[in-house]
DRENVO-200515 format. One line per 8 residues: number of its first residue (from 1); their letters; for each residue x, y, z of C-alpha. Coordinates in pm, whole numbers, plus 50000, padded with zeros to 5 digits. Example, Ala and Ser with C-alpha at 12.3 -4.5 7.8 and 13.67 -1.06 7.14 Angstrom:
2
1> AS> 51230/49550/50780; 51367/49894/50714
# end
This chain:
1017
1> MPPRESLE> 46610/46378/50395; 46640/45996/50430; 46837/45854/50721; 47212/45823/50675; 47211/45446/50741; 47003/45367/50433; 47282/45500/50212; 47528/45228/50300
9> NEQNTPLI> 47361/44985/50059; 47271/45247/49800; 47591/45439/49728; 47473/45549/49386; 47138/45686/49503; 47124/46065/49552; 47093/46165/49918; 46819/46416/49844
17> DEETRNAG> 46511/46275/49679; 46319/46456/49409; 46030/46544/49640; 46262/46717/49885; 46449/46891/49604; 46132/47032/49454; 45998/47164/49787; 46167/47503/49751
25> PFKFTIEQ> 46280/47734/49471; 46614/47549/49470; 46684/47187/49543; 46957/47254/49798; 46955/47466/50111; 47242/47677/50242; 47304/47427/50521; 47318/47130/50283
33> LQKLIDPK> 47575/47304/50062; 47782/47418/50361; 47819/47058/50476; 48018/46991/50160; 48286/47246/50245; 48332/47247/50621; 48474/46989/50646; 48536/46878/50288
41> NVELLRDY> 48314/46579/50217; 48359/46409/49879; 48133/46122/49985; 47851/46362/50066; 47893/46527/49723; 47862/46182/49569; 47551/46120/49780; 47399/46445/49654
49> GGPDKILD> 47444/46315/49300; 47771/46483/49207; 47842/46823/49045; 47581/46768/48772; 47303/46733/49031; 47435/47039/49211; 47408/47233/48884; 47053/47106/48833
57> GLRVNRDH> 46957/47191/49188; 47092/47544/49148; 46917/47587/48812; 47228/47661/48609; 47389/47529/48292; 47766/47469/48315; 47834/47610/47966; 47579/47890/47961
65> GLSSDEGI> 47594/48001/48323; 47319/48204/48483; 47102/48421/48266; 47185/48789/48310; 46814/48875/48335; 46710/48593/48568; 46396/48691/48757; 46366/49024/48580
73> DTSSKPFQ> 46006/48948/48485; 45896/48933/48851; 46131/49193/48998; 46297/49518/48903; 46640/49363/48963; 46779/49025/48852; 46863/48742/49093; 46629/48868/49367
81> ERQKYFGK> 46493/48521/49444; 46840/48363/49437; 46987/48627/49666; 46693/48603/49905; 46745/48227/49931; 47129/48207/49939; 47228/48559/50040; 47457/48815/49878
89> NILPKVDQ> 47836/48804/49859; 47869/49090/50103; 47983/49070/50463; 47784/49290/50699; 47968/49610/50766; 48129/49639/51104; 47919/49878/51307; 48105/50203/51329
97> QSFFYLVW> 48168/50294/51687; 47914/50553/51787; 48023/50903/51866; 47914/50856/52229; 48130/50545/52257; 48428/50740/52121; 48356/51015/52375; 48360/50758/52654
105> DAYCDKTL> 48676/50597/52513; 48850/50935/52500; 48744/51008/52858; 48879/50673/52984; 49222/50827/53013; 49352/50782/53368; 49485/51135/53400; 49158/51288/53279
113> ILLSIAAL> 48962/51074/53525; 49191/51179/53811; 49161/51542/53703; 48781/51511/53693; 48772/51362/54043; 48995/51639/54174; 48780/51900/53996; 48463/51753/54148
121> VSLALGIS> 48616/51761/54495; 48727/52120/54434; 48377/52206/54313; 48216/52049/54620; 48452/52229/54857; 48402/52557/54668; 48025/52533/54688; 48044/52439/55057
129> EDLSNHSE> 48268/52737/55126; 48035/52967/54933; 47737/52849/55135; 47902/52863/55475; 48152/53147/55479; 48020/53414/55242; 47781/53693/55316; 47490/53764/55086
137> DEPRLGWI> 47656/54073/54938; 47981/53892/54855; 47995/53708/54515; 48007/53332/54544; 48302/53227/54326; 48425/52907/54490; 48257/52685/54231; 48429/52846/53934
145> EGTAILVA> 48769/52668/53938; 48622/52318/53959; 48364/52396/53692; 48624/52549/53458; 48844/52238/53487; 48547/52011/53413; 48456/52221/53108; 48817/52204/52987
153> VIVVVLTN> 48816/51825/53029; 48493/51807/52828; 48648/52016/52549; 48957/51788/52536; 48741/51474/52531; 48506/51606/52260; 48798/51718/52043; 48965/51375/52063
161> AINNYQKE> 48634/51197/51997; 48560/51409/51688; 48909/51341/51550; 48873/50966/51609; 48528/50962/51450; 48651/51136/51134; 48961/50912/51119; 48746/50598/51138
169> RQFRKLND> 48520/50721/50860; 48816/50792/50632; 48972/50450/50681; 48636/50279/50637; 48613/50437/50290; 48964/50316/50207; 48881/49961/50316; 48565/49957/50103
177> KKEDRNIK> 48771/50056/49801; 49029/49787/49877; 48774/49504/49909; 48599/49579/49581; 48757/49378/49298; 48647/49196/48986; 48601/48828/48909; 48548/48644/48579
185> LIRAGNEQ> 48222/48457/48527; 48021/48297/48251; 47675/48450/48221; 47438/48408/47930; 47708/48207/47753; 47961/48494/47757; 48269/48552/47966; 48217/48859/48184
193> QISVFEVN> 48402/49050/48449; 48191/49167/48742; 48241/49291/49098; 48285/49021/49363; 47990/49177/49545; 47761/49075/49257; 47851/48703/49252; 47558/48470/49321
201> VGDIMMLE> 47524/48108/49420; 47497/47919/49091; 47736/48143/48898; 47997/47964/48687; 48328/48106/48805; 48644/48108/48591; 48973/48062/48774; 49329/48133/48662
209> PGDIVPVD> 49668/48184/48829; 49677/48480/49065; 49309/48474/49161; 49208/48483/49525; 48878/48294/49533; 48606/48515/49686; 48339/48242/49726; 48305/47867/49784
217> GIYLSGHN> 48265/47648/49478; 48277/47301/49330; 48525/47224/49055; 48360/47146/48721; 48639/47135/48464; 48983/47270/48395; 49348/47190/48343; 49595/47126/48625
225> LICDESSA> 49415/47362/48865; 49620/47393/49184; 49514/47600/49484; 49703/47722/49788; 49461/47690/50078; 49710/47781/50351; 49539/48112/50428; 49207/47930/50468
233> TGESDAIK> 49297/47596/50629; 49656/47641/50746; 49771/47351/50528; 50094/47452/50355; 50076/47203/50065; 49915/47322/49741; 49618/47106/49643; 49533/46989/49293
241> KGDNDPFI> 49162/47010/49218; 48978/46720/49061; 48767/46422/49158; 48966/46362/49479; 48922/46722/49597; 48669/46921/49393; 48607/47184/49661; 48722/47543/49598
249> LSGSKVTE> 48751/47728/49928; 48695/48101/49952; 49016/48276/50052; 49236/48023/49872; 49478/48128/49598; 49504/47982/49249; 49874/47915/49192; 49862/47715/48871
257> GVGKAVVI> 49625/47598/48597; 49280/47714/48491; 48935/47591/48571; 48563/47645/48605; 48364/47605/48926; 48003/47649/49030; 47951/47884/49325; 47777/47715/49620
265> AVGVNSYF> 47822/47965/49905; 47867/48343/49926; 47903/48612/50190; 47863/48506/50552; 47775/48152/50445; 48112/48094/50273; 48415/47944/50445; 48600/48275/50431
273> GKTMMALR> 48291/48470/50540; 48238/48259/50850; 48605/48297/50942; 48596/48674/50898; 48280/48708/51105; 48451/48515/51385; 48748/48754/51373; 48543/49074/51375
281> HNENQETP> 48639/49158/51733; 49014/49154/51671; 49174/49494/51710; 49371/49653/51431; 49746/49630/51454; 49945/49947/51487; 50204/50053/51231; 50576/50037/51327
289> LQIKLNFL> 50588/50418/51337; 50291/50428/51577; 50454/50164/51798; 50776/50366/51798; 50589/50685/51889; 50380/50514/52157; 50702/50394/52321; 50845/50746/52305
297> AEQIAKLG> 50521/50891/52445; 50533/50639/52731; 50888/50740/52821; 50799/51110/52814; 50488/51041/53024; 50696/50855/53285; 50929/51153/53306; 50632/51388/53340
305> VSVALIMF> 50475/51178/53614; 50806/51175/53800; 50827/51556/53784; 50462/51582/53893; 50522/51359/54197; 50828/51561/54293; 50618/51876/54254; 50341/51728/54469
313> LTLTIKYF> 50579/51628/54748; 50767/51959/54732; 50453/52176/54745; 50293/51963/55016; 50602/51971/55238; 50640/52343/55176; 50274/52405/55267; 50293/52222/55597
321> INAALSDH> 50629/52381/55690; 50481/52728/55627; 50168/52630/55819; 50375/52511/56113; 50577/52831/56113; 50270/53055/56096; 50099/53196/56403; 49774/53009/56338
329> FPEFEEIT> 49777/52652/56208; 49508/52626/55935; 49183/52438/55995; 49105/52102/55838; 48881/52248/55565; 49148/52501/55467; 49413/52225/55455; 49184/52012/55239
337> VAVISIVI> 49131/52297/54992; 49507/52362/54972; 49591/51994/54920; 49321/51959/54653; 49466/52264/54477; 49812/52101/54482; 49664/51774/54353; 49492/51958/54066
345> QTITIIVV> 49816/52129/53969; 50001/51797/53986; 49748/51612/53773; 49742/51900/53524; 50120/51872/53491; 50073/51504/53409; 49807/51591/53149; 50045/51838/52988
353> AVPEGLPM> 50342/51603/53007; 50167/51303/52853; 50206/51350/52473; 49885/51176/52369; 49894/51380/52049; 50185/51174/51905; 49979/50875/51784; 49708/51115/51672
361> AVTLALAY> 49960/51309/51463; 50058/50990/51281; 49694/50900/51221; 49609/51247/51093; 49916/51260/50867; 49843/50917/50716; 49473/50984/50672; 49536/51324/50514
369> ATTKMLKD> 49804/51189/50279; 49597/50886/50177; 49289/51097/50108; 49488/51340/49895; 49656/51059/49701; 49323/50891/49634; 49195/51216/49488; 49499/51221/49260
377> NNLTGTLT> 49445/50849/49180; 49804/50798/49278; 50041/50522/49374; 50119/50326/49064; 50418/50146/48923; 50474/50033/48565; 50720/50206/48334; 50508/50147/48026
385> QNRMTVVE> 50153/50238/47933; 50033/49879/47962; 49852/49922/47628; 50032/49674/47409; 49999/49661/47031; 50145/49425/46772; 50343/49663/46549; 50581/49431/46363
393> GFLGQERF> 50593/49065/46279; 50774/48788/46096; 50512/48517/46050; 50524/48247/45788; 50857/48390/45674; 50681/48710/45567; 50726/49044/45742; 50495/49332/45818
401> IDYNNIQE> 50646/49648/45960; 50330/49828/46060; 49996/49721/46204; 49824/49896/45915; 49994/49657/45670; 49865/49333/45823; 49610/49281/45541; 49893/49288/45286
409> WRNRINKD> 50080/49033/45496; 49772/48809/45505; 49751/48814/45126; 50111/48698/45096; 50081/48378/45300; 49906/48047/45258; 49548/48028/45397; 49623/47717/45603
417> TYDIITQG> 49920/47887/45765; 49708/48196/45834; 49436/47978/45994; 49685/47800/46219; 49843/48130/46331; 49514/48299/46414; 49360/47987/46572; 49672/47948/46788
425> IIVNSTAF> 49648/48309/46907; 49278/48284/46992; 49272/47936/47147; 49598/47959/47338; 49475/48255/47545; 49261/48332/47848; 49183/48697/47759; 48827/48787/47663
433> EDHDEKGQ> 48626/49086/47549; 48411/49279/47793; 48337/49630/47909; 48617/49783/48116; 48584/50019/48413; 48517/50309/48175; 48238/50119/48002; 48438/50069/47682
441> LNFIGSKT> 48449/49733/47504; 48805/49603/47533; 48993/49281/47576; 49053/49195/47940; 49335/48979/48071; 49707/48954/48001; 49812/49262/47805; 50023/49048/47573
449> ECALLDFC> 49723/48826/47496; 49501/49131/47452; 49746/49271/47195; 49746/48941/47002; 49365/48918/47007; 49351/49278/46882; 49582/49167/46601; 49333/48892/46503
457> KGFGLEYR> 49041/49133/46537; 49210/49346/46273; 49130/49070/46023; 48762/49081/46117; 48775/48753/46309; 48525/48681/46586; 48732/48517/46859; 48428/48369/47039
465> DIRSHAKK> 48330/48158/46737; 48680/48016/46691; 48727/47956/47065; 48387/47788/47109; 48456/47537/46826; 48796/47442/46966; 48782/47155/47214; 49058/47210/47468
473> VKVYPFAS> 49216/46896/47609; 49495/47039/47824; 49596/47391/47917; 49926/47498/48072; 49881/47867/48168; 50168/48110/48146; 50419/48059/48426; 50721/48273/48503
481> ERKSMTTI> 50942/47966/48538; 50885/47844/48183; 50783/48183/48032; 50530/48027/47794; 50169/47914/47765; 50061/47591/47601; 49717/47468/47494; 49632/47129/47343
489> IRLPSAGT> 49311/47104/47140; 49130/46821/46968; 49134/46859/46589; 48833/46791/46367; 48869/46495/46132; 48984/46719/45847; 49204/46958/46042; 49483/47148/45873
497> SHSKASEN> 49827/46999/45934; 50175/47068/45800; 50337/46773/45971; 50134/46455/45929; 49854/46307/45724; 49521/46433/45848; 49388/46087/45924; 49671/46026/46173
505> VGFRIYVK> 49641/46362/46349; 49407/46393/46643; 49539/46681/46852; 49736/47003/46818; 49973/47172/47059; 49987/47553/47049; 50274/47730/47226; 50351/48099/47269
513> GASEIVLD> 50599/48274/47494; 50944/48424/47533; 51090/48421/47184; 51432/48266/47239; 51292/48004/47481; 51014/47887/47247; 51252/47903/46949; 51490/47667/47131
521> GCTHYVNA> 51210/47411/47134; 51149/47433/46757; 51292/47191/46502; 51103/47314/46192; 50936/47625/46056; 50661/47709/45806; 50708/47940/45509; 50457/48159/45327
529> EGHLHKLD> 50345/47876/45097; 50270/47651/45391; 50569/47425/45332; 50752/47272/45624; 51131/47324/45648; 51392/47210/45893; 51516/47478/46128; 51886/47469/46042
537> DKSNQLFK> 52157/47703/46169; 52098/47957/45894; 51722/47985/45948; 51769/47974/46325; 52009/48269/46300; 51753/48453/46086; 51494/48423/46364; 51749/48533/46624
545> NIISEYAE> 51837/48838/46416; 51468/48928/46398; 51443/48893/46778; 51747/49117/46826; 51616/49372/46578; 51280/49396/46756; 51444/49403/47098; 51666/49696/47001
553> KSLRTICM> 51346/49884/46913; 51218/49819/47270; 50960/49574/47134; 50860/49272/47339; 50906/48965/47124; 50671/48667/47130; 50739/48346/46941; 50446/48128/46831
561> AYRDITSS> 50475/47759/46747; 50267/47444/46720; 50287/47068/46677; 50032/46804/46577; 50023/46481/46774; 49833/46155/46779; 49617/46009/47055; 49896/45778/47169
569> ELNHISDE> 50137/46071/47196; 49881/46266/47397; 49860/45985/47651; 50230/46021/47727; 50215/46396/47792; 50247/46502/48156; 49979/46713/48324; 50247/46923/48495
577> NPPVNDLI> 50510/46980/48225; 50395/47115/47887; 50530/46960/47564; 50751/47239/47429; 50988/47031/47216; 50988/46930/46846; 50776/47237/46764; 50709/47403/46429
585> CLGIVGIE> 50789/47774/46445; 50514/47997/46306; 50708/48319/46357; 50785/48617/46579; 50577/48925/46659; 50704/49250/46810; 50468/49408/47064; 50504/49772/47152
593> DPLRPGVI> 50437/49890/47506; 50549/50253/47490; 50692/50433/47789; 50443/50645/47973; 50486/51022/47937; 50707/51158/48212; 50883/50831/48296; 51226/50967/48201
601> ESVKIFKK> 51170/51274/48419; 51047/51056/48706; 51359/50838/48695; 51573/51153/48706; 51379/51274/49010; 51430/50938/49182; 51803/50953/49124; 51812/51309/49256
609> AGVTVRMI> 51624/51188/49564; 51885/50917/49622; 51657/50633/49513; 51814/50370/49289; 51575/50231/49026; 51646/49877/48910; 51460/49700/48631; 51388/49331/48696
617> TGDNLATA> 51191/49190/48405; 51104/48875/48217; 51195/49038/47884; 51506/48928/47702; 51826/49119/47772; 51826/49328/47454; 51464/49444/47503; 51520/49511/47872
625> KAIAKNAG> 51835/49716/47807; 51662/49916/47532; 51363/50000/47754; 51589/50077/48050; 51806/50306/47838; 51503/50491/47707; 51374/50534/48062; 51711/50653/48193
633> IYKNGVAI> 51755/50353/48424; 52043/50184/48243; 52339/50420/48232; 52672/50293/48356; 52575/49994/48565; 52544/49621/48504; 52279/49448/48291; 52268/49067/48308
641> TGPEFRKM> 52018/48784/48283; 51857/48595/48569; 52029/48262/48490; 52370/48435/48491; 52290/48601/48822; 52175/48275/48983; 52498/48098/48883; 52707/48349/49079
649> KKDEQLNI> 52833/48280/49429; 52685/48492/49705; 52992/48710/49743; 52985/48776/49367; 52616/48866/49390; 52684/49102/49680; 52960/49266/49476; 52743/49318/49169
657> IPRLEVLA> 52421/49421/49349; 52522/49789/49404; 52596/49818/49029; 52300/49615/48905; 52059/49821/48693; 51889/49562/48468; 51811/49196/48540; 51650/49038/48233
665> RSSPTDKT> 51481/48701/48181; 51443/48691/48555; 51237/48446/48755; 51042/48530/49074; 51330/48370/49266; 51571/48627/49118; 51358/48914/49243; 51343/48759/49590
673> IVVSLLKE> 51722/48707/49593; 51783/49070/49492; 51548/49198/49764; 51704/48980/50034; 52059/49082/49936; 51971/49452/49936; 51805/49422/50278; 52107/49229/50402
681> EGDVVAVT> 52318/49528/50303; 52094/49755/50510; 51899/49912/50224; 51531/50000/50239; 51372/49816/49948; 51049/49886/49762; 50925/49636/49504; 50659/49663/49237
689> GDGTNDGP> 50494/49351/49104; 50179/49227/48938; 50212/48849/48907; 50128/48568/49146; 50492/48470/49168; 50587/48825/49268; 50417/48757/49602; 50728/48644/49795
697> ALKLADVG> 50932/48947/49684; 50644/49186/49758; 50607/49035/50104; 50981/49038/50173; 51033/49400/50068; 51004/49687/50314; 50732/49829/50090; 50547/49618/49834
705> FSMGIAGT> 50357/49794/49555; 50114/49579/49356; 49945/49684/49035; 49578/49779/49073; 49482/49702/48711; 49724/49441/48581; 49799/49285/48919; 49668/48950/49036
713> EVAKEASS> 49482/48921/49365; 49769/48725/49516; 50008/49010/49439; 49766/49261/49587; 49733/49060/49907; 50111/49025/49943; 50178/49395/49892; 50180/49678/50144
721> IILMDDNF> 50008/49918/49905; 49766/49841/49625; 49840/50071/49334; 49528/50225/49189; 49645/50298/48833; 49950/50145/48667; 50151/50462/48613; 50515/50485/48716
729> NSIVKALR> 50507/50864/48737; 50277/50861/49037; 50531/50674/49250; 50716/51006/49262; 50409/51151/49431; 50402/50852/49665; 50764/50921/49761; 50685/51289/49817
737> WGRAVNDS> 50387/51207/50037; 50580/50940/50226; 50857/51183/50313; 50598/51452/50391; 50424/51222/50643; 50755/51138/50810; 50851/51505/50826; 50506/51602/50958
745> VRKFLQFQ> 50541/51364/51250; 50890/51497/51323; 50769/51858/51308; 50493/51784/51555; 50732/51594/51779; 50974/51887/51782; 50694/52130/51871; 50534/51915/52140
753> LTVNIAAV> 50852/51828/52323; 50944/52197/52336; 50609/52287/52494; 50627/51989/52729; 50966/52084/52867; 50886/52456/52895; 50539/52413/53051; 50648/52157/53310
761> IISFTSAV> 50956/52354/53419; 50771/52688/53437; 50476/52539/53630; 50703/52355/53872; 50940/52646/53931; 50673/52915/53968; 50470/52703/54209; 50770/52626/54428
769> LSDDNESV> 50888/52989/54431; 50544/53140/54499; 50424/53219/54849; 50084/53053/54801; 50208/52738/54619; 50023/52844/54305; 50171/52806/53957; 50173/53116/53740
777> LTAVQLLW> 49982/52904/53487; 49648/52784/53628; 49513/52434/53570; 49259/52560/53314; 49526/52760/53132; 49748/52451/53116; 49460/52248/52973; 49417/52509/52700
785> INLIMDTL> 49791/52494/52630; 49762/52114/52621; 49484/52147/52363; 49705/52377/52152; 50007/52149/52162; 49819/51823/52111; 49509/51835/51896; 49545/52169/51720
793> AALALATE> 49920/52136/51659; 49872/51783/51525; 49609/51916/51287; 49831/52204/51173; 50166/52028/51137; 50045/51682/51029; 49866/51820/50724; 50162/51998/50566
801> PPTDELLS> 50140/51930/50189; 50454/51793/50022; 50692/52003/49817; 50940/51918/49543; 51215/52015/49784; 51155/51684/49965; 51293/51504/49659; 51616/51704/49658
809> RLPTLKSA> 51762/51522/49955; 51895/51172/50013; 51683/50910/50190; 51701/50880/50567; 51889/50583/50705; 51677/50293/50825; 51847/50313/51165; 51809/50691/51196
817> SLINFQMW> 51658/50817/51519; 51311/50967/51515; 51457/51281/51675; 51782/51380/51506; 52050/51613/51635; 51912/51916/51455; 51573/51859/51619; 51723/51813/51965
825> KMIIGQAT> 51919/52133/51918; 51598/52321/51837; 51396/52157/52118; 51652/52228/52387; 51731/52575/52252; 51369/52689/52228; 51269/52532/52561; 51563/52702/52734
833> FQVAINLT> 51470/53034/52576; 51103/53003/52677; 51186/52906/53035; 51435/53194/53059; 51185/53446/52922; 50906/53338/53157; 51124/53318/53468; 51265/53661/53382
841> LLHIGPAI> 50911/53794/53354; 50826/53640/53692; 51123/53816/53844; 51126/54161/53680; 50794/54163/53498; 50603/54368/53758; 50865/54641/53740; 50863/54642/53359
849> FHLNVNNP> 50484/54668/53340; 50458/54896/53649; 50237/54651/53840; 50206/54600/54214; 50180/54226/54273; 50047/54289/54623; 49740/54438/54461; 49505/54149/54361
857> HDKLIFHT> 49398/54318/54038; 49757/54400/53932; 49863/54047/54021; 49586/53908/53800; 49698/54134/53512; 50056/54019/53561; 49959/53649/53553; 49752/53715/53243
865> LVFNTFVF> 50053/53876/53074; 50272/53574/53156; 50003/53336/53026; 49958/53539/52706; 50335/53555/52649; 50369/53179/52693; 50087/53106/52444; 50232/53339/52178
873> LQIFNEIN> 50573/53181/52226; 50406/52853/52124; 50219/53011/51831; 50539/53151/51679; 50737/52838/51764; 50477/52637/51573; 50571/52842/51266; 50936/52783/51350
881> CRRIDEHL> 50872/52405/51363; 50759/52401/51000; 51128/52338/50925; 51324/52059/51092; 51641/52119/50893; 51891/52405/50880; 51700/52614/50625; 51621/52959/50764
889> NVFANILH> 51302/53042/50571; 51025/52895/50790; 50756/53080/50590; 50826/52893/50264; 50500/52768/50106; 50304/52862/50417; 50019/52998/50205; 49977/52654/50046
897> NHIFIIVQ> 49890/52499/50381; 49540/52629/50438; 49478/52406/50739; 49784/52548/50918; 49667/52905/50860; 49312/52823/50976; 49440/52656/51294; 49659/52957/51376
905> IVIITAQF> 49363/53191/51326; 49148/52971/51552; 49416/52964/51826; 49475/53341/51815; 49102/53415/51816; 49040/53177/52105; 49333/53322/52298; 49194/53674/52254
913> LIVQYGGI> 48852/53565/52380; 49004/53376/52675; 49214/53674/52784; 48952/53940/52731; 48643/53748/52837; 48771/53433/53015; 48757/53607/53345; 48752/53402/53658
921> AFGTTKIA> 48721/53067/53473; 49063/53099/53309; 49218/53318/53575; 49258/53611/53333; 49151/53970/53303; 49128/54223/53025; 49460/54380/52931; 49544/54700/52746
929> WYHWLVTV> 49647/54715/52380; 50008/54790/52466; 50013/54479/52687; 49898/54280/52385; 50165/54438/52171; 50446/54364/52418; 50342/54001/52484; 50303/53930/52110
937> LIGSLSLP> 50643/54085/52039; 50804/53876/52313; 50635/53566/52168; 50763/53649/51819; 51119/53627/51950; 51086/53250/51895; 51151/53316/51525; 51487/53498/51549
945> VGVIIRLF> 51592/53258/51825; 51516/52972/51582; 51745/53137/51325; 52026/53172/51581; 51988/52806/51685; 52003/52691/51321; 52315/52902/51259; 52486/52765/51568
953> PNTCIPDY> 52783/52560/51438; 52800/52181/51471; 53179/52165/51457; 53223/51958/51773; 52959/51700/51684; 53075/51365/51535; 52971/51301/51176; 52789/50978/51260
961> ILNEYYRP> 52549/51179/51480; 52492/51455/51226; 52464/51237/50915; 52134/51049/50901; 52117/51019/50523; 52177/50706/50320; 52460/50716/50069; 52507/50452/49796
969> KVTKEKML> 52798/50213/49839; 52903/50259/49477; 52904/50622/49362; 52808/50737/49015; 53166/50844/48951; 53300/50500/49043; 53045/50332/48815; 53151/50562/48529
977> WEQAIHDV> 53514/50473/48589; 53439/50100/48596; 53233/50130/48278; 53519/50313/48103; 53762/50033/48197; 53509/49775/48074; 53472/49960/47742; 53850/49973/47692
985> RAELKVFG> 53879/49601/47755; 53598/49530/47509; 53760/49744/47241; 54092/49566/47293; 53911/49238/47231; 53774/49378/46904; 54120/49483/46780; 54264/49152/46896
993> AIRKVPKP> 54005/48966/46690; 54084/49181/46385; 54456/49110/46410; 54394/48733/46418; 54238/48749/46067; 54514/48825/45811; 54285/48915/45525; 53906/48927/45547
1001> RTSQGFSR> 53752/48788/45234; 53447/49008/45233; 53310/49303/45413; 53045/49070/45555; 53317/48860/45715; 53472/49164/45878; 53130/49277/45994; 53067/48937/46148
1009> IVNDASHQ> 53393/48950/46344; 53316/49296/46477; 52964/49191/46570; 53094/48884/46752; 53344/49089/46947; 53083/49355/47022; 52851/49084/47150; 53121/48981/47395
1017> K> 53133/49342/47504
# end
């Protein structure tokens, strides 16, 4: 590369000479191309020879793109040489944390470390005592307690590590699915849609509004291409691409215009890739629910630690008081053993009290729900099938009422008019034909444009031929603000024109969009013979009647128009604002997008579940109301247009919002206003959207759903959830799963807090009341109980599948507590019952079971019975916790939850083995069958106690504590009453209008009056 100084006098000489360019397979290296982007360097691009030299150096033609079989003659796969030289558009996967790392991470819990240290000290003292104080005939058992605790710690650590490993694998799969998306390219002269992972340096990339650019590129051509680079550079101003800034940064968003760019960097070499690699070490943020639960867990842990410290001080003081009162003060080794035993009990209480299973329950519930929903291909949002078809039309003043009759329509109109209509459809469009995800050849792009191209295909037209011969001069892509798309093309010297002599015509403007908006810009129309006529009031009303007729049939209406202009007129046209005035109307088409099967039923379910469905659409009011009525959305509420809504004062908007059911001809601003007003009123708002301009509303909403198929990348990035298949019915499943996850966490919380309270109180009380300072539940037994109430309970209760019953209740208030009154009632009631049962057993249990506690063997049996009773109280209470409401049937749908049943079988089996064969390690001994029967029966009392607690009246509790459900501000009955008053007023207007006309001349006149009055209605 020549020195930089020599370029000062040779600005037009390429920086890289031909010899250097020809040294490798490509004439530019990765480093040379990266210097163009970071930082942006227009001068360096000029030194390289400009975009044309970049194209030459990358061996690509701007119109043809890369060849699809490049390098196939020397390799089994195409683009091998190119990918070897420039890399692939794939970021290296983050190394999954090894299982051994997760084991270490799980062990790095302070309480487990303290417990391990105490267990090691106990083990050392036990072994020392065995070696020094025991005769050869006496069994050496001092090592057992320390070893058993260490084994229990290992089991807890391994269980947590396995859960974390599986969780990470599940979310890695979800992230891989999220990152895979498609991009439009030109290869072998054809427009194609391929995965972003298959993009290569040298590909010709096509950009349009809503795209998030996955690679770095250099702008080649386009029309008013504007990119938002704030996510890449932090600059908030949108940047127009052209000679002043031709650099397309990966990670930027296309907000306006269309364009083509050549890819110059992919993967880790791109601007976005380098940024992502630098951020790889950032930790994932926790969800609000996890933060809430972590805070709760911290508070419970603090309480548990406080109780443990009190227990430690109490037992220590008690030990030394008893020692001082005894005849022989114990030796130092005996004191050390006693203190270590107290420390182990204290630390075990902390382990039990710390609810580390809470965050894990959330993770398990979310992972389980997400996996199940992915299997169902769930979470989608459009009301209609998103398969649009042109079914009716009024073009060239001739109608067709069925797609099958379009050939008859073609025969009735002038050829020149037909050519202009079809050319306008094909040229004024960005959709193209390619294989979809199912491998079928279909049009890809805007569904409206796909329907229009299908309409042209019905005549046997090849859209590629017509589009390739049209020379586009300016393109104004569809924008929600103007609700139209405009394309200006250069006409051949003998182009067809209805408006001017051919020799004076150089360019043609094609416009399509919202029917009434485009029609407002028309001054003339074309008839079947190709004659031009002025659009007077009569003909204008004819078009409006057609629009209304189609709208009432739930058809989306599109108006098509054009205008021919001269070169001088073209020079006065703005690059930002399309020329949509003085147009010639070609006609109106009605596009059918039928409701998906089950939409009506889904809307009914939503209403039953207390969810209000509002339709905010760009369609005209008549179409929107017809679709909303068919779907069951528009019943007795308010349906208005976006402009009307925007003109209202804020207090008027707040008054109408609870009644609003349809907002037609809305802009993205309208959707954002509605969301902000609803949130201001305290509502939880979910928004579905697919367009770039839906981004602000999706981001503002509590939950943003973006369309997986029809949605732009900007919408997907702004949303909380990317919807996999555009089907409204599946949102019902999403609601079911969402409520199921919330309920699962609450069920687990209710269960764990009950065990926490009962275990801590029983351990503390029994240790203080015992003569030897020993809790009736040993440290190893408490660790097993901790495993039951944390890991196994989380697995059982967090994987409860949803039921339709979840949709029969109102939504929970946003401000509702995680633990409601009903849950507290059950927690306190069950914990009190369990403590009472166990303390009663401690007091009168030996007499009931005819055991002599002064006999070591009988004492061991008695402690085993207490331990077994406590465990079965938890097993049956876990069944009881399957309901967190006042319903009495806790066994409902239990057979549908296979994981719950398996976990219960595992716990019962393990408990049997521990009791019968745990021996010295668990501090248990074999018990008789009748002992099993009695302890299981006592444990089963949790179920009838749960019934009694649920039946306990709440008469003294204030309603604001009991009621956690959201209720709409305007009831259905009130809306019906308001609608009835509105209807009466409208009818009075009709009769008033009739009385003002003394004698209608014709029936048509009377009909017109009624129609006018009805329109006011």
